[in-house]
N, C-alpha and C positions, 0 to 999 in steps of 0.2 A: 318180553315182559320186563318191565323196571323193578329192581329189586327194592324191597322197603327197607329203608336204613335201619329202624328198629329191631329187625329180625338179626342184626349182626350186634345186639346188644351185649355187653361182656366179652366180646370177641375182638381180636386185632384185625383192623383195616389199614389200609394204605391210603394216606392223606398227603397232600402236597400243600405247603404253607410256607409259599415264598417271602411273605414279611418276617418270619423267624428263621427260615433256612434258606440262605441265598441261591444254592442250586436248583431250587425248585423240585427236586426228586420227592418221590412219595417215600413215606417213612411208616413204619408200623406203629399204631398208637390203639389202645383199647379205646373202644366205645363205650363210655358210660352212660350217655343219655343225648337227645337230640331235643332242642327247641326251634321254634319258628326263625328263629335269626342265627342259629349256628350250632356246634357240637361241643358236647362235654367230651374230651380226650385225657388219657393217661398214657405216659411213657416217661422213660429214664429221660430219653433226648429231651424231650419238653421240659423237664424239671431242670436238667443241666443248662438249658438254654435261657430260662427264665429266673430261676432262682437265684438271689444274689450270692456271690461267691464265698462270702464268710459264712453262710448257712448251708454249704453244699457238703460240708464236714460231719454236720448233724447225723443223727441216726436217720437210716434210711426212711425217707417220708415218699409217700406215693401221691401226690396232691392231685387233684383233678383240676385241668387246665379248659376254661370255656375259650374257644376259637369261633369268632362271628365267621359266616358264611362269605363275607366280603373279603376275608383274608385267605380262603380256601380256594386254591386253584383246581384241585379236582379231588375227588374220592374213588378209590378202586377198591373192590371187593372180589375175592375169590369164590365164586359160587362151587361148594362141593358137589360132586358128581353132575356136574353141568353137561347138558346136552344141547344141540341147536335144536331150536323150535320145531313143530312138526309143521309138514308143508301141507298146503291145500292139494286137494286131489288133481288140480291141473299144474302145479308147479313141478320143477325138478331141479336137482341142486348142480346137475352137469347139463351143458348143452346137447341137443340132440346132435346126430351127426351133420344134418342139414341146417343146424341153426348157426348163425354168424355171431360169434362173440364180440367182435369189435365194430363201432361204427366208424363209417368212414364218411367224411363231407364230400358231397358231390361238388365236382368243380363246377361255377356259374355257368349256365348254358351247356348243357349235355352237346357233345361234339356231333353225334349221330344227328340231333335237329338241328344244328349249323348247317350241316352238309345238305339235308333235306330241304331246308329254307333256300339255300343256295341254289340247288337245282330248280327249285319252284320259280325263281325270280329269272332263270335264264330263259 
């Protein structure tokens, strides 16, 4: 199930904005809103990065910053109390004893069929 962004309104979400922060790491920002083309975010890091240096000494300001989706590399939310989705009746999380968990490519032309073909030619 895909989380709905608006359910995280006024909560911290982790957002990667490489255009503003070169390392591309996700940083915590408070989600103030979502629009078709981006997110309204709020954090001290955004303000420090975007506000002119001469204004940073002013009284603490918590400004809202609009970040277009084109500038967002990813959004990560931590779902509280998250559990794995339920399985269908015919599914299992662990492979059964007889079930092979690896797939192996067969070599071209099974060796046993080659030897059988060679015997038939004789």
